[in-house]
TORGU-911663 format. One record per residue: residue number from 0; residue in one letter; y, x, z of N, C-alpha, C in turn. Coordinates in steps of 0.05 Angstrom, whole numbers, plus 5000, padded with zeros to 4 digits. Each point is the difference from the previous one (the first is absolute). Layout:
N
   i aa n.c2 n.c1 n.c3 ca.c2 ca.c1 ca.c3 c.c2 c.c1 c.c3
 NUM  a    Y    X    Z     Y     X     Z    Y    X    Z
...
END
This chain:
381
   i aa n.c2 n.c1 n.c3 ca.c2 ca.c1 ca.c3 c.c2 c.c1 c.c3
   0  m 8618 4411 2302  4976  4997  5019 5004 4974 5014
   1  t 4978 4984 5000  5001  4973  5012 4999 5004 5031
   2  s 5007 4977 5014  5000  5000  5028 4974 5007 5014
   3  s 4977 4990 4987  4974  5005  5010 4992 5029 4996
   4  e 5008 5012 4978  4997  5029  4997 5012 5016 5019
   5  q 5025 4992 5006  5016  5014  5021 4987 4998 5026
   6  c 4988 4977 5007  4987  4998  5026 4973 5017 5001
   7  i 4989 5003 4976  4976  5018  5000 5008 5030 5005
   8  i 5023 5006 4987  5009  5026  5005 5010 5007 5028
   9  d 5012 4979 5011  5009  5000  5029 4975 5006 5020
  10  a 4980 4983 4992  4974  5002  5017 4988 5030 4997
  11  a 4999 5008 4974  4987  5027  4998 5019 5023 5013
  12  t 5026 4996 4998  5017  5019  5013 4995 5002 5029
  13  n 4998 4978 5013  4993  5000  5029 4972 5012 5006
  14  i 4983 4995 4982  4972  5013  5004 5002 5031 4998
  15  s 5014 5008 4980  5004  5029  4994 5015 5013 5025
  16  e 5017 4985 5013  5015  5012  5021 4987 4995 5028
  17  g 4974 4990 4998  4984  4996  5024 5008 4976 5017
  18  k 5016 4982 4989  5009  4976  5015 4980 4976 4992
  19  s 4975 5004 5010  4980  4980  4993 5007 4973 5008
  20  q 5013 4996 5024  5003  4974  5011 5022 4985 4983
  21  v 5021 5015 4991  5020  4986  4981 4986 4996 4974
  22  a 4985 5016 4990  4985  4995  4974 4983 4975 5003
  23  s 4985 4997 5022  4982  4978  5003 5017 4974 5001
  24  e 5024 5001 5012  5017  4976  5002 5008 4991 4971
  25  i 5007 5020 4984  5009  4995  4974 4976 4988 4982
  26  l 4978 5011 5004  4975  4991  4986 4993 4972 5006
  27  t 5004 4992 5027  4994  4974  5008 5020 4980 4987
  28  r 5024 5007 4997  5018  4984  4985 4995 4999 4970
  29  l 4991 5022 4989  4992  4999  4971 4976 4982 4995
  30  a 4981 4999 5018  4975  4985  4999 5009 4971 4995
  31  r 5020 4992 5012  5008  4972  4998 5008 4992 4971
  32  f 5010 5019 4984  5007  4997  4974 4979 5008 4979
  33  s 4976 5007 5010  4978  5007  4981 4983 4975 4996
  34  n 4989 4998 4976  4984  4976  4994 4982 5009 4976
  35  p 4973 5002 5008  4979  5008  4978 5000 4982 4976
  36  k 5010 4975 5003  4999  4981  4978 5028 4993 4990
  37  g 5020 5015 5007  5028  4995  4993 5006 5014 4975
  38  n 5026 5005 4995  5009  5015  4978 4993 5030 5002
  39  s 5006 5014 4979  4992  5029  4999 5010 5017 5024
  40  e 5026 4994 5007  5011  5015  5021 4987 4994 5027
  41  e 4994 4974 5005  4987  4991  5024 4972 5010 5003
  42  r 4986 5001 4977  4973  5010  4999 4999 5030 5006
  43  l 5018 5014 4988  4999  5029  5004 5008 5008 5029
  44  m 5018 4983 5011  5009  5005  5027 4977 4999 5019
  45  s 4979 4983 4996  4977  4998  5018 4984 5028 5000
  46  y 5001 5013 4977  4985  5027  4997 5017 5022 5013
  47  w 5026 4997 4998  5017  5020  5012 4998 4999 5031
  48  v 5000 4976 5010  4997  4996  5030 4973 5014 5009
  49  s 4979 4994 4986  4974  5010  5006 5000 5031 4999
  50  a 5012 5012 4979  5002  5028  4996 5014 5015 5022
  51  l 5025 4989 5007  5016  5013  5020 4989 4996 5028
  52  k 4986 4977 5004  4986  4997  5027 4979 5022 5003
  53  s 4985 5007 4978  4980  5021  5000 5014 5027 5007
  54  r 5024 5004 4990  5014  5025  5004 5008 5001 5031
  55  v 5009 4977 5011  5007  5000  5029 4976 5005 5016
  56  n 4979 4987 4995  4976  5001  5017 4974 5000 4983
  57  s 4990 5022 4992  4977  5000  4981 4973 4992 5015
  58  v 5001 5001 5027  4976  4993  5014 4997 4969 5000
  59  e 5020 4985 5006  4998  4972  5000 5003 4988 4973
  60  n 5012 5015 4981  5004  4989  4972 4989 5023 4983
  61  p 4975 5004 4996  4990  5022  4983 5010 4998 4971
  62  p 5010 5022 4988  5009  4998  4972 4976 5002 4981
  63  p 5005 4991 4975  4978  5001  4981 4994 5027 4990
  64  v 4976 5009 5005  4992  5028  4990 4973 4997 4984
  65  g 4979 4993 5014  4974  4996  4990 4999 4976 4980
  66  e 5017 4979 5007  5000  4976  4984 5007 5007 4971
  67  l 5015 5022 4995  5009  5004  4973 4975 5008 4982
  68  f 4978 5005 5012  4977  5007  4985 4978 4978 5000
  69  y 5007 4978 5011  4980  4977  5001 5001 4984 4972
  70  k 4978 4987 4996  4997  4984  4975 5023 4981 4998
  71  e 5008 4987 5021  5023  4979  4998 5025 5012 4990
  72  h 5006 5026 5007  5024  5014  4992 4998 5007 4972
  73  v 4975 5009 4991  4996  5008  4973 5005 4977 4980
  74  e 4990 4976 5010  5003  4975  4984 5029 4992 4998
  75  s 5014 5002 5022  5029  4993  4999 5016 5019 4983
  76  t 4993 5024 5001  5013  5021  4982 4994 4994 4969
  77  q 4976 4992 4995  4993  4993  4973 5016 4976 4989
  78  l 5003 4980 5019  5015  4976  4992 5029 5010 4995
  79  l 5012 5017 5016  5027  5011  4996 5003 5011 4971
  80  y 4980 5016 4993  5000  5013  4973 4999 4980 4979
  81  d 4983 4979 5004  4996  4981  4979 5023 4979 4997
  82  m 5014 4993 5021  5019  4978  5001 5029 5008 5001
  83  s 5007 5024 5010  5027  5009  5001 5008 5014 4974
  84  p 5020 4988 4985  5007  5015  4975 5007 5028 5004
  85  c 5012 5008 5023  5009  5028  5004 4976 5019 5000
  86  f 4977 4989 5011  4976  5017  5000 4983 4997 4976
  87  m 4997 4975 4990  4985  4994  4975 5013 5016 4977
  88  l 5025 5001 4998  5013  5016  4977 4998 5029 5004
  89  g 4996 5009 5025  4994  5030  5004 4975 5007 4989
  90  f 4979 4984 5002  4975  5006  4989 5001 4999 4969
  91  m 5014 4980 4990  5005  4997  4971 5013 5025 4989
  92  a 5021 5010 5014  5013  5023  4991 4981 5024 5000
  93  a 4982 5002 5018  4979  5021  5001 4983 4998 4975
  94  n 4992 4976 4994  4984  4997  4974 5014 5009 4975
  95  l 5025 4990 5000  5016  5008  4976 5004 5031 4998
  96  a 5003 5012 5022  5003  5029  5001 4974 5014 4991
  97  i 4977 4989 5008  4974  5011  4991 4997 4998 4971
  98  l 5007 4976 4990  4998  4996  4970 5018 5019 4984
  99  e 5026 5003 5010  5018  5018  4986 4989 5029 4999
 100  a 4989 5009 5023  4992  5027  5001 4974 5005 4984
 101  t 4983 4980 4999  4973  5004  4988 4999 4993 4971
 102  l 5013 4980 4992  5000  4989  4971 5013 5020 4984
 103  d 5020 5016 5009  5012  5020  4984 4980 5021 4990
 104  e 4982 5005 5021  4979  5019  4995 4978 4989 4982
 105  s 4997 4975 5004  4979  4985  4984 5005 5004 4970
 106  d 5026 4997 4992  5007  5002  4971 4993 5028 4989
 107  t 5005 5021 5017  4993  5027  4991 4970 5004 4998
 108  k 4985 4991 5020  4971  5003  5001 4987 4985 4977
 109  s 5009 4976 4994  4989  4983  4980 5005 5013 4972
 110  d 5022 5012 4997  5008  5013  4974 4981 5024 4996
 111  n 4994 5013 5022  4986  5025  4998 4969 4996 4997
 112  n 4989 4982 5014  4970  4999  5000 4991 4971 4999
 113  n 5017 4981 5002  4991  4971  4998 4981 4993 5022
 114  r 5002 5012 5024  4980  4994  5020 5014 4978 5020
 115  g 5026 4994 4993  5012  4981  5017 5010 5013 5026
 116  n 5007 4988 5021  5012  5012  5023 4984 4994 5024
 117  k 4994 5021 5017  4988  4997  5024 5021 5003 5024
 118  i 5000 4978 5015  5020  5000  5022 4984 5000 5026
 119  h 5006 5017 5018  4985  5002  5025 5022 4997 5022
 120  v 4999 4978 5015  5019  4995  5023 4987 5005 5026
 121  i 5013 5016 5016  4991  5006  5027 5019 4984 5019
 122  d 4987 4983 5016  5014  4983  5018 4991 5003 5029
 123  f 5021 5004 5016  4993  5007  5029 5002 4976 5018
 124  d 5008 4977 4988  5001  4975  5017 5000 4976 4980
 125  i 4976 4993 4989  4998  4982  4978 5002 4972 5011
 126  g 4999 4993 5023  5001  4974  5009 4978 4981 4989
 127  q 5011 4977 4989  4981  4983  4988 4999 5005 4968
 128  g 5014 5022 4992  4998  5007  4971 5016 4982 4982
 129  g 5018 4982 5011  5014  4983  4983 5018 5015 4979
 130  q 5011 5023 5007  5017  5013  4982 4984 5007 4975
 131  y 4975 5006 4999  4987  5010  4980 4990 4976 4981
 132  v 4998 4977 5010  4996  4977  4983 5021 4999 4979
 133  y 5025 5001 5007  5022  5000  4984 5001 5024 4981
 134  l 4992 5023 5010  4998  5024  4983 4980 4997 4978
 135  l 4977 4990 5007  4978  4995  4980 5010 4982 4977
 136  h 5014 4978 5008  5010  4980  4981 5022 5014 4983
 137  a 5018 5017 5011  5020  5012  4985 4986 5021 4979
 138  l 4980 5015 5009  4987  5017  4981 4986 4986 4977
 139  a 4988 4978 5008  4984  4985  4979 5021 4989 4979
 140  a 5023 4994 5009  5021  4989  4980 5011 5024 4982
 141  r 4996 5024 5009  5011  5023  4985 4978 5015 4984
 142  q 4976 4991 5001  4979  5016  4987 5004 5001 4969
 143  n 5006 4979 4986  5006  5000  4972 4980 5018 4986
 144  g 4975 4996 5004  4981  5014  4984 4991 5026 5013
 145  k 5015 5010 5020  4993  5025  5015 4987 4993 5026
 146  s 4979 5014 5006  4985  4992  5024 5010 5017 5024
 147  f 5003 4985 5023  5007  5014  5024 4975 5002 5019
 148  i 4998 5024 5012  4980  5003  5021 5012 5002 5027
 149  v 4997 4983 5018  5015  5000  5025 4982 5004 5023
 150  k 5006 5021 5015  4984  5006  5023 5018 4997 5026
 151  i 4992 4987 5020  5015  4998  5024 4983 5012 5024
 152  t 5011 5019 5013  4986  5011  5024 5015 4993 5025
 153  a 4988 4987 5018  5012  4992  5023 4992 5018 5023
 154  v 5020 5014 5011  4995  5020  5023 5001 4982 5027
 155  a 4980 5004 5015  4999  4984  5024 4982 5010 5021
 156  d 4999 4988 5022  4981  5010  5022 4976 4981 4999
 157  n 4980 5008 5016  4973  4984  4999 5003 4973 5009
 158  s 5020 4991 5015  5002  4973  5010 5008 4981 4978
 159  s 5010 5010 4976  5011  4983  4981 4980 4996 4977
 160  q 4976 5010 5000  4981  4999  4979 4994 4971 4992
 161  e 4994 4983 5018  4992  4972  4993 5023 4986 4985
 162  r 5023 5002 5010  5024  4988  4988 5005 5011 4971
 163  l 4999 5027 4999  5005  5013  4973 4977 4993 4980
 164  t 4976 4995 5009  4978  4993  4980 5009 4973 4988
 165  k 5010 4981 5017  5009  4974  4988 5025 5004 4981
 166  v 5017 5016 5008  5023  5006  4983 4991 5012 4973
 167  g 4982 5019 5001  4989  5013  4975 4986 4980 4983
 168  n 4983 4983 5012  4987  4978  4984 5019 4980 4986
 169  a 5021 4995 5016  5019  4979  4988 5015 5014 4978
 170  l 5008 5023 5001  5014  5015  4979 4984 5004 4976
 171  t 4973 5006 5004  4982  5005  4979 4997 4974 4983
 172  q 4997 4977 5015  4998  4976  4985 5025 4994 4985
 173  e 5024 5005 5012  5025  4996  4985 5003 5016 4975
 174  a 4989 5025 5002  5003  5019  4978 4982 4989 4977
 175  k 4976 4991 5006  4983  4989  4980 5012 4975 4987
 176  k 5015 4985 5015  5013  4974  4991 5021 5008 4979
 177  v 5017 5022 5004  5022  5006  4982 4993 5021 4981
 178  g 4974 5011 5001  4992  5019  4980 5008 5029 5002
 179  v 5003 5009 5027  5008  5028  5006 4975 5013 5012
 180  c 4993 5023 4989  4979  5017  5010 5009 5010 5027
 181  f 4983 4995 5021  5010  5004  5027 4977 5011 5018
 182  a 5008 5018 5019  4982  5010  5020 5015 5002 5027
 183  f 4985 4995 5021  5013  5000  5027 4981 5013 5019
 184  k 5011 5019 5016  4985  5012  5022 5017 5006 5024
 185  t 4986 5005 5023  5014  5005  5023 4991 5031 5009
 186  v 5019 5013 5012  4995  5026  5010 5009 5002 5028
 187  t 4984 5011 5018  5008  5002  5028 5010 5029 5004
 188  i 5025 5000 5007  5013  5027  5007 5008 5000 5029
 189  l 4984 5016 5016  5006  5001  5028 5021 5019 5007
 190  k 5004 5022 4986  5020  5020  5002 5016 5006 4975
 191  l 5026 5004 5002  5016  5005  4976 4990 5023 4984
 192  g 4987 5019 5013  4991  5024  4987 4977 4993 4980
 193  e 4989 4976 5005  4977  4991  4981 5012 4988 4975
 194  l 5026 4997 4998  5014  4986  4976 5002 5020 4979
 195  t 4980 4999 4981  5001  5017  4976 4993 4985 4973
 196  r 5006 5012 4978  4992  4986  4976 4969 4995 4997
 197  e 4985 5020 5012  4972  4996  5000 4990 4976 5018
 198  s 5010 5000 5025  4993  4979  5017 5007 4971 4990
 199  l 5021 4999 4985  5010  4974  4989 4987 4993 4971
 200  g 4987 5019 4990  4984  4995  4974 5021 5000 4976
 201  c 5021 5016 5002  5019  5004  4978 4989 5015 4977
 202  e 5005 4990 4977  4990  5012  4975 5024 5011 4985
 203  p 4997 5022 4984  5022  5014  4986 5015 4983 4980
 204  d 4986 4980 4986  5014  4984  4981 5012 4974 5009
 205  e 5003 4998 5028  5009  4976  5011 5031 5002 5005
 206  s 5015 4978 4996  5028  4998  5011 4997 4993 5029
 207  l 5005 5020 5018  4997  4996  5028 5024 4986 5014
 208  v 4996 4978 5012  5022  4986  5014 4995 4997 5029
 209  v 5019 5006 5017  4997  4996  5029 5019 4979 5008
 210  n 4989 4979 5013  5017  4977  5008 5004 5000 5030
 211  f 5025 5004 5007  5009  4996  5028 5017 4974 5003
 212  a 4989 4978 5000  5014  4977  5004 4997 4989 5030
 213  f 5023 5002 5015  5000  4993  5027 4978 5012 5016
 214  k 4998 5025 4998  4978  5017  5014 5011 5020 5018
 215  l 5019 5017 4990  5007  5025  5015 5016 4994 5025
 216  y 5012 4977 5002  5018  4993  5024 4984 4999 5026
 217  r 4973 4996 4997  4983  4998  5024 4985 5025 5006
 218  m 5007 5022 4985  4989  5027  5007 5018 5015 5019
 219  a 4990 5015 5018  5015  5016  5017 5013 5023 4986
 220  d 5023 5009 5011  5013  5024  4987 5003 5022 5022
 221  e 5019 5017 4994  5005  5023  5019 5011 4991 5027
 222  s 5013 4977 5001  5010  4990  5024 4980 4989 5021
 223  v 4976 4996 4988  4977  4988  5015 4978 5021 5004
 224  s 4993 5014 4980  4977  5018  4999 5007 5026 4989
 225  r 4988 5021 5012  5003  5028  4988 4988 5001 4973
 226  d 4979 4984 4997  4986  5000  4975 5017 4989 4976
 227  n 5018 4982 5007  5018  4989  4980 4984 4988 4977
 228  p 4984 4980 5004  4983  4989  4977 5016 4989 4977
 229  r 5025 4989 5006  5017  4989  4980 5006 5020 4977
 230  d 5010 5023 5007  5008  5020  4981 4975 5015 4989
 231  e 4978 5002 5017  4978  5014  4991 4987 4985 4977
 232  l 4999 4972 5003  4987  4984  4978 5016 5003 4976
 233  l 5025 5000 5000  5017  5004  4976 4994 5026 4986
 234  r 4997 5022 5017  4993  5025  4987 4974 5001 4988
 235  r 4982 4987 5015  4971  5000  4988 5000 4985 4973
 236  v 5015 4976 5000  5001  4985  4976 5013 5015 4977
 237  k 5021 5015 5005  5012  5017  4980 4980 5020 4989
 238  g 4983 5010 5017  4978  5019  4992 4980 4987 4981
 239  l 4998 4974 5001  4982  4987  4980 5009 5001 4971
 240  g 5025 5006 4996  5012  4999  4973 5001 4973 4988
 241  p 5011 4980 5013  5001  4974  4989 5021 4998 4979
 242  r 4995 4982 4981  5021  4994  4979 5024 4986 5014
 243  v 4993 4981 5017  5024  4986  5014 4990 4992 5029
 244  v 5018 5000 5017  4996  4989  5027 5020 4978 5004
 245  i 4989 4977 5009  5017  4977  5004 5006 4996 5030
 246  l 5025 4998 5006  5009  4994  5028 5013 4975 5004
 247  v 4991 4982 5015  5014  4975  5007 5001 4998 5031
 248  e 5024 4997 5011  5004  4999  5028 5023 4981 5008
 249  q 4999 4991 5025  5022  4983  5010 5024 5020 5005
 250  e 5023 4989 4995  5025  5016  5003 5012 4995 5028
 251  m 4986 5016 5019  5010  4997  5028 4993 5025 5014
 252  n 5022 5009 5016  4998  5025  5014 4992 4997 5029
 253  t 4973 4999 5004  4990  4997  5027 4981 5020 5010
 254  n 4997 5023 4985  4981  5022  5005 5009 5016 5024
 255  t 5018 5018 4995  5010  5019  5020 5027 4988 5014
 256  a 5009 4978 4993  5024  4989  5011 4995 4992 5030
 257  p 5020 5006 5016  4998  4993  5030 4999 4968 5003
 258  f 4995 4993 5024  4997  4972  5006 5022 4982 4989
 259  m 5024 5006 5009  5023  4984  4992 5004 4998 4971
 260  a 4997 5021 4986  5002  5002  4971 4979 4982 4987
 261  r 4976 5000 5012  4979  4983  4988 5007 4972 5004
 262  v 5010 4992 5024  5007  4972  5005 5021 4991 4979
 263  t 5020 5016 4995  5021  4991  4982 4989 4998 4970
 264  e 4982 5019 4993  4989  5000  4973 4982 4977 4997
 265  t 4982 4994 5019  4982  4978  4997 5012 4973 5001
 266  c 5022 4998 5016  5016  4976  5000 5009 4991 4972
 267  s 5011 5021 4986  5008  4995  4972 4978 4993 4982
 268  y 4979 5017 5000  4979  4999  4982 4984 4972 5004
 269  y 4991 4995 5024  4983  4976  5003 5019 4975 5000
 270  g 5025 5002 5005  5016  4977  4997 5003 4992 4971
 271  a 5002 5021 4981  5001  4992  4972 4973 4990 4989
 272  l 4978 5013 5010  4974  4991  4991 4994 4972 5009
 273  f 5005 4993 5025  4994  4972  5011 5019 4980 4984
 274  d 5024 5008 4994  5019  4984  4986 4990 4993 4973
 275  s 4987 5019 4988  4989  4996  4971 4976 4978 5002
 276  f 4985 5002 5021  4980  4979  5003 5011 4973 5002
 277  e 5022 4997 5014  5013  4974  5003 5006 4989 4973
 278  a 5007 5019 4981  5008  4989  4974 4976 4996 4980
 279  t 4978 5008 5007  4976  4999  4981 4976 4986 5010
 280  m 4998 4995 5028  4977  4986  5011 5008 4980 5019
 281  k 4986 4978 5001  5005  4978  5019 4994 5010 5029
 282  r 5015 4988 5019  4997  5010  5028 4972 4993 5011
 283  d 4987 4980 4990  4974  4993  5011 4978 5011 4984
 284  n 5006 5018 4980  4979  5015  4985 4983 5016 5018
 285  s 4975 4996 5001  4981  5015  5019 4998 5029 4993
 286  e 5003 5006 4973  4999  5028  4991 5025 5015 5009
 287  r 5023 4985 5001  5025  5012  5008 4997 5008 5029
 288  v 4989 4981 5016  4995  5006  5029 4984 5025 5005
 289  k 4978 5002 4985  4982  5024  5002 5016 5025 4994
 290  i 5017 4999 4977  5014  5023  4992 5021 5009 5022
 291  e 5012 4980 5011  5020  5006  5020 4988 5011 5025
 292  e 4976 4990 5007  4986  5011  5024 4991 5030 4996
 293  g 4994 5005 4975  4993  5029  4993 5026 5017 5002
 294  l 5022 4990 4990  5026  5013  5002 5009 5004 5029
 295  g 4993 4980 5016  5008  5002  5029 4986 5023 5013
 296  r 4973 5005 4992  4984  5022  5010 5013 5025 4990
 297  k 5007 5003 4975  5013  5025  4989 5027 5006 5015
 298  l 5015 4979 5004  5026  5003  5013 4995 5010 5029
 299  g 4982 4987 5013  4994  5008  5028 4992 5027 5004
 300  n 4982 5010 4980  4991  5028  5001 5022 5018 4995
 301  s 5016 4995 4979  5022  5017  4993 5020 5004 5023
 302  v 5006 4979 5016  5020  5001  5019 4991 5007 5027
 303  a 4976 4991 5008  4990  5002  5027 4982 5025 5005
 304  c 4991 5011 4980  4982  5023  5003 5012 5029 4995
 305  e 4988 5020 5009  5008  5027  4994 4975 5018 4997
 306  g 5004 5023 4989  4978  5018  4996 4978 4989 4981
 307  r 4976 5007 5006  4977  4993  4983 4997 4969 5001
 308  d 5009 4986 5019  4996  4970  5001 5019 4987 4979
 309  r 5023 5016 4993  5017  4988  4980 4988 5004 4971
 310  v 4985 4980 4991  4987  5004  4972 5021 4995 4978
 311  e 5018 4981 5006  5021  4992  4979 5021 5022 4998
 312  r 5001 5016 4979  5018  5023  4997 5012 4999 4972
 313  c 5014 4981 4993  5012  4998  4974 5023 5020 4997
 314  e 5003 5009 4974  5022  5018  4994 5015 4991 4976
 315  v 5026 5007 4997  5016  4990  4976 4994 5020 4976
 316  f 5007 4990 4977  4995  5013  4975 5009 5030 4999
 317  g 5024 5004 5012  5010  5028  5001 4982 5019 5015
 318  k 4987 4990 5021  4982  5017  5014 4975 5005 4984
 319  w 4989 4979 4989  4976  5003  4982 5005 5020 4978
 320  r 5024 5000 4989  5008  5019  4977 4997 5028 5012
 321  a 5011 5004 5024  4998  5027  5012 4972 5007 5005
 322  r 4984 4982 5010  4971  5006  5005 4985 5007 4974
 323  m 5005 4984 4979  4987  5005  4975 5010 5026 4988
 324  g 5023 5005 5003  5011  5025  4988 4987 5025 5014
 325  m 4997 4998 5028  4989  5022  5012 4970 5005 4996
 326  a 4988 4978 4991  4973  5002  4991 4995 5008 4972
 327  g 5022 5005 4986  4999  5010  4971 5003 4979 4981
 328  f 5006 4974 5006  5002  4979  4979 5028 5000 4989
 329  e 5002 4989 4975  5025  4995  4988 5002 4970 4994
 330  l 5023 4987 5004  5003  4972  4994 5001 4994 4970
 331  k 4984 4980 4993  4999  4990  4973 5015 4973 4999
 332  s 5022 5001 4987  5017  4976  4998 4985 4979 4984
 333  l 4998 4977 5010  4987  4978  4986 5019 4988 4981
 334  s 4989 4990 4976  5017  4988  4980 5014 4976 5009
 335  q 5020 4992 4986  5015  4974  5006 4981 4975 4996
 336  n 4979 5004 4985  4981  4979  4995 4988 4991 5026
 337  v 4997 5018 5019  4985  4992  5026 5016 4979 5013
 338  s 5026 5007 5007  5016  4982  5014 5005 4973 4984
 339  e 5001 5002 4973  5005  4976  4985 4974 4982 5000
 340  t 4977 5012 5002  4976  4985  5002 4996 4986 5027
 341  l 5011 5013 5021  4998  4990  5026 5020 4976 5001
 342  k 5022 5002 4988  5018  4975  5000 4989 4978 4985
 343  a 4986 5005 4979  4988  4981  4983 4977 4985 5016
 344  k 4987 5015 5017  4978  4989  5016 5011 4981 5019
 345  l 5022 5006 5014  5013  4980  5018 5007 4974 4986
 346  t 5010 5003 4975  5005  4974  4984 4977 4985 4993
 347  a 4978 5014 4992  4977  4986  4990 4986 4987 5022
 348  e 5001 5008 5024  4987  4989  5025 5018 4980 5014
 349  n 5022 4992 4986  5019  4981  5012 5009 5008 5026
 350  r 5004 5027 5002  5011  5011  5027 5028 5008 4996
 351  v 5013 4988 4980  5028  5010  4995 5017 4993 5024
 352  n 5011 5019 5012  5016  4996  5023 5021 5024 5000
 353  p 5026 4992 5002  5019  5021  4999 4999 5019 5022
 354  g 4983 4994 5021  4998  5017  5021 4981 5027 4995
 355  f 4983 4995 4983  4982  5023  4992 5013 5020 4981
 356  t 4996 5025 5004  5013  5021  4981 4980 5021 4993
 357  v 5002 5008 4975  4983  5022  4988 5019 5019 4987
 358  t 5002 5026 5011  5019  5019  4992 4989 5027 4996
 359  d 5010 5015 4982  4991  5028  4998 5021 5018 5015
 360  q 4989 5016 5018  5018  5017  5018 4987 5026 5006
 361  n 5013 5021 4991  4992  5028  5006 4969 5006 4992
 362  g 4993 4986 4977  4973  5005  4990 4978 4982 5010
 363  g 5008 4981 5017  4981  4981  5011 5007 4972 4993
 364  v 4981 4983 4999  5004  4971  4995 5002 4986 5028
 365  c 5023 4990 5005  5005  4988  5027 4999 4969 4999
 366  i 4986 4988 5017  4996  4972  5001 5010 4991 5027
 367  g 5018 4977 5001  5012  4993  5025 5009 4972 5000
 368  w 5012 4994 5022  5010  4973  5006 5028 5000 5011
 369  m 5018 4987 4986  5028  4997  5010 5014 5027 5005
 370  g 4996 5019 4981  5011  5025  5004 4985 5022 5017
 371  r 4979 4991 5013  4985  5019  5016 4974 5006 4986
 372  t 4997 5027 4992  4975  5008  4987 4977 4999 5020
 373  l 4978 4988 4992  4978  4998  5017 4976 5018 4991
 374  t 4997 5004 4975  4978  5019  4991 5010 5015 4977
 375  v 4989 5024 4997  5008  5017  4978 4974 5013 4988
 376  a 4999 4998 4972  4978  5012  4985 5010 5023 4984
 377  s 4982 5021 4999  5007  5024  4987 4976 5013 4988
 378  a 5004 5019 4980  4979  5015  4987 5006 5029 4999
 379  w 4979 5015 5005  5004  5029  5004 4977 5017 4986
 380  s 5006 5023 4991  4981  5017  4988 5001 5029 5009
END
């Protein structure tokens, strides 16, 4: 643990013990060593000071809650997904898992009736749709005379319709470009009880895929709501009878963990993530600044908020395994080809850096930096 991390722990300890004055004095000292334009440690320190000040006095220093749903934050999160190898490779692992699960079935269907393969992906947080651009290209490269019919259903609320229309149009154009038969639609689900095969337009001869890529961590669970939407959604999805469910999440224990445990966990996680930026992006890169601002909001919400205001509720892979198991899912081990392809991607994009790691552990593909796993991708049926 670095000296700055120890100071953060000391400040948090005094906050938890009700010694607000002592904590404020420590934060004042820490502020002198923070620099939004400095190295990764100095940049991260500025967000820690802000987060802990919110914890000391939420009236004078309101923590980020509503900001996590603003357009600016959505854009910063998308940049994180696009530019951080640890997140970008998580989406790539999801695509490879979809291909493994559906192309096996494609061979059988093609042998039986020569109709090709129908793939129907249900996505609960499609973002800008970037993941599916790569999936369409991957399918086009694998057609080899067999036709694929790909349908993507984006589940969303009414406020997202305009954005999703643009996403659908862009993916439709991309599909035409690469020669894949494609359909896109949105479905508004206001209550989990409305989540059925009929409401989603599922057909009997489709390979049904459900994609949970960085989605579930923002749903409330039994520690927040009696309704427990997190586990209910998993049970509802199991009832759809999917061929595969893809799960990609950050490897961070901040859901039910108490304040001090969250501080320790986020110190390690964000320290590694910001350090990886230092190795891959220039300090004056405007996109890096936007990404870090978004992460600062996530950090502040995770540390400074409680109850329903705490939107950031990540869990480690072991906890997700337990949740998936309780919902009736079984883990599908991904082939070694998945991790090997991810490593090759790092090489192809000139991002070869000994700090990045891709490993297979306990049935999941783990992507990390300097020995700290940051994201885990897994497949379930």
